[in-house]
Each structure stands twice: as structure tokens, then as C-alpha cells.
C-alpha positions as CSV (number, residue, x, y, z in Angstrom):
1,M,-57.0,130.7,124.0
2,G,-59.9,130.2,126.4
3,P,-60.5,133.8,127.3
4,V,-60.4,134.9,123.7
5,I,-63.3,132.4,122.9
6,I,-65.3,133.7,125.8
7,V,-64.8,137.4,124.7
8,V,-65.9,136.4,121.1
9,I,-68.9,134.6,122.4
10,L,-69.9,137.6,124.6
11,L,-69.5,140.0,121.7
12,A,-71.6,137.7,119.4
13,L,-74.4,137.5,122.1
14,G,-74.3,141.2,122.6
15,W,-74.7,141.7,118.8
16,V,-77.6,139.3,118.6
17,F,-79.5,140.5,121.7
18,L,-78.8,144.3,121.6
19,W,-77.9,145.5,118.1
20,L,-80.2,143.4,115.9
21,P,-83.4,144.2,117.7
22,S,-82.6,148.0,117.8
23,R,-82.0,147.9,114.0
24,R,-85.3,146.1,113.4
25,R,-87.2,148.7,115.5
26,Q,-85.4,151.5,113.6
27,R,-86.3,150.1,110.2
28,A,-89.9,149.6,111.3
29,H,-90.1,153.2,112.5
30,L,-88.6,154.6,109.2
31,A,-91.1,152.5,107.2
32,M,-94.0,153.9,109.3
33,Q,-92.8,157.4,108.6
34,D,-92.5,156.7,104.9
35,E,-96.0,155.2,104.7
36,L,-97.9,158.1,106.1
37,E,-101.0,159.2,104.1
38,P,-103.5,162.0,104.3
39,G,-106.0,161.3,107.0
40,D,-103.6,159.5,109.3
41,E,-103.7,160.7,112.9
42,I,-100.2,161.1,114.1
43,I,-98.2,162.0,117.3
44,T,-95.1,164.1,116.8
45,A,-91.8,163.7,118.7
46,G,-92.8,166.8,120.6
47,G,-96.1,165.2,121.7
48,I,-98.4,167.2,119.3
49,H,-101.4,165.2,118.0
50,G,-102.6,166.0,114.5
51,I,-104.1,164.8,111.3
52,V,-102.0,164.5,108.1
53,R,-103.7,166.7,105.4
54,E,-101.0,166.6,102.7
55,T,-97.8,164.6,102.1
56,D,-94.7,165.5,100.3
57,E,-91.5,163.5,99.8
58,R,-89.8,165.2,102.8
59,E,-92.6,167.2,104.6
60,L,-96.1,166.8,105.9
61,R,-98.9,169.3,106.3
62,V,-100.5,168.5,109.6
63,E,-103.7,170.0,111.0
64,I,-103.2,170.4,114.8
65,A,-106.4,172.4,115.4
66,P,-109.4,173.3,113.3
67,G,-108.0,175.6,110.6
68,T,-104.4,175.4,111.9
69,V,-102.1,173.6,109.6
70,V,-98.3,173.3,110.2
71,T,-95.5,171.9,108.1
72,L,-93.4,169.1,109.6
73,D,-90.5,167.1,108.5
74,R,-91.5,163.4,108.1
75,R,-88.8,162.4,110.6
76,A,-90.6,164.4,113.4
77,V,-93.4,161.8,113.5
78,A,-93.1,159.6,116.5
79,A,-96.1,157.4,116.0
80,V,-99.4,156.9,114.1
81,A,-102.3,157.0,116.6
82,R,-104.5,154.0,116.5
83,D,-107.4,152.8,118.6
84,L,-106.5,149.8,120.8
85,P,-108.5,146.7,120.2
86,G,-111.5,146.5,122.5
87,E,-111.2,150.2,123.4
88,E,-114.4,152.1,122.8
89,D,-114.8,155.8,122.1
90,P,-116.6,157.4,125.1
91,A,-118.5,159.7,122.8
92,R,-120.0,156.8,120.9
93,T,-121.1,154.7,123.9
94,E,-124.7,154.9,125.0
95,L,-125.7,155.1,128.6
96,T,-128.1,152.3,129.6
């Protein structure tokens, strides 16, 4: 009876510490992909940076270079690019 309880406890701990956090991350990632709007700067799973120009239910039109617009599946978006707090744009800083 003792070894069975230990196995059950280990399975429960594995579920709590491994499976639940990965499900939370997956849900947050899918929510991010569903909330994309025109003007968002994105990074694709292939590492391409671009700006969302149009959104559709399943696809996005993304401008990857001036005048170059490609169509991507929403699920190809890996992240929305955001400035880090306290990070300044070098083009905007003035030399003193």
C-alpha cells in the first residue's frame, strides 16, 4: 500500500508542477495570437519582424519591409514585440 501512495503523490506533483504551468503558457500564447490588431509589431516563429496591417479570422497581412506585405496564419506569430521598461530608442536619444 505504501509504494502506491508514493507513486500517486509523485504523479500529482508532476501534474501540478509540469502540466498546469505549460497549459497556462499555451492559453496565454493563444490569447495573444487572437488579440492581434493592425499596428502591432510582431515576431513570427521563423524570426521575421513585421507590422500587422490587416487582420482576418485566420490570417494576417504583415508588412515586413516598406511596400512588402505577406499573408501569415495567425498561429505563425511567436510574440508581439514590445519595448522593455526603461529601454530607450537610440534614435530618440540626444547626445549631450
